[in-house]
N, C-alpha and C positions, 0 to 999 in steps of 0.2 A: 503495501500500500504506500508507504513512505518513499520507496523506491520509483513507483509510478510517478508518484506526485514530483519528486525532484528529476525525473527525467523530461515530465510536462513542462516543467518551470525551465529547464535548460534549453528544451526544444522554443520554448517563446522566447527565452533571451535570443537564440542564433537568429530563429525567424525575425525578430524585431531588428535586429543588427541589419538583417539583409533588406528588410522592408526600408528602414530609415537610409541605407545606402543607394537604393532604388530610387527612392524620392530625391536623395542629393543628386544623383544623376540626372532626375528629371528636371531639377533646378538648373543644372550646368546646360541641359538641353534647350531650355527657355532662354538661359541668358544668350547662348549661342546664335540661336535664331532670332535674336531681335537685337537692334542696334544699341549701345550703351551697356551699362552693368545694371543688373537687377538691382543688386545692393543700393546704387545709387537712384535708380528711378523708383523703387518702392518706398523704401527706407527713408531716403533724403528728400526726395522730390514729391513722394505721395502720389506717384502715378498709378491712379485707377485701372486704367487700359492693362498695363503690364501686371499689376496683382490680380486682375480678373483671370488673365492667360494662365498666370502662374498657380493659383488657386485650382483651376480645372485641372492643370496638368498633376499637381499633387494629389488632389482627390482621385484623379484616375488612376494613377501611379498606386494608390492605397488599395482601391477597388480592385485592380489586378493582383495585388499581393494578396488580399483579402480570400479572392476567388480560388488563387492557387493553394491556398493554405487549406481553406474550407474542402477542396476537393482532392485534397493531397492525397498521395500515395501511402500505404500503410508503412511502407519504408521511410524512415527520417532522411536519409541521404536521398533517395529519390525524390521526395516532396522539396525539401529545400533546392535541389538542383531544378525541378520543373518550376519553383516560384522564380529563381535567377533567370532560367531560359525566359519564361513568360513575361516576367518585368523587362527584360532588355528586348523581347519582341515588341511589347507595349511602348517602350521608348520609339523604337524605330518606326512603328506603325503612325505614332502621335506627330512625329518629325515630318515622314511623310504628307501626313493629312494638312499638316501646316503649310509645307512647299506647294502641295496641289490647290489648297485654297489659294495660297500668293498667287500662283499662276493663272487662278481662274477671275481674278478680281483686279480692278485697275490699282495702280500704283504700287508700292511694296508695303505688305503689311506688317513687315516690321517695324516700319517708319510709323504706320498708323499705330500700332500697339506700344511705341515709343511716344507718341505725341501728348501734350500737356491737356489737353481737352479731351474729354469723355466721347468716345466714337463707337457708335452701333457694331461697328466692325470688330472690337474687341470681344463683344457678346459672341458673335457669330464665330470667332476664333476659339473662344473658350469652349463653346458647345463643340465643335469640330476636335478640339483635343479629348475633350470627354466623351464623346461618341466613339472615337477611336479607341479609348480605353475599352468602352464597354462591349465593342465588338471582340476584343481580345478577350474579354473575361467569357464571353459565350463561346468563344473557341476552346476556353479553357474545360469548361463545364459539358 
């Protein structure tokens, strides 16, 4: 009983670390796709467009990690590996969705996200990021 509890706690810590690492990778991805630095845009300049896109990305990655863990293999190692793989796939799909949306719309989407004034395209971009994550979640299940 205590051994199962400790195993579960240890696995939670490991999955948590992987989830946080994937969310950090999501932060870096959004930072790469948008002009300027997210730290500056969001925390100093209080840019709502960038904050919305990053929030959608972070919730999307968390959803992918959640789904991967929830549907995980009975083997801890396989479950952890699938979480990492699907997390990375999710990041790639979200980046692809951003780039496709950028191609389909006028101007540069990154510039819109970095703009000081609120822009409806930020909501569309956030929904695209989150939608891409949901697609990956469905593929896991």
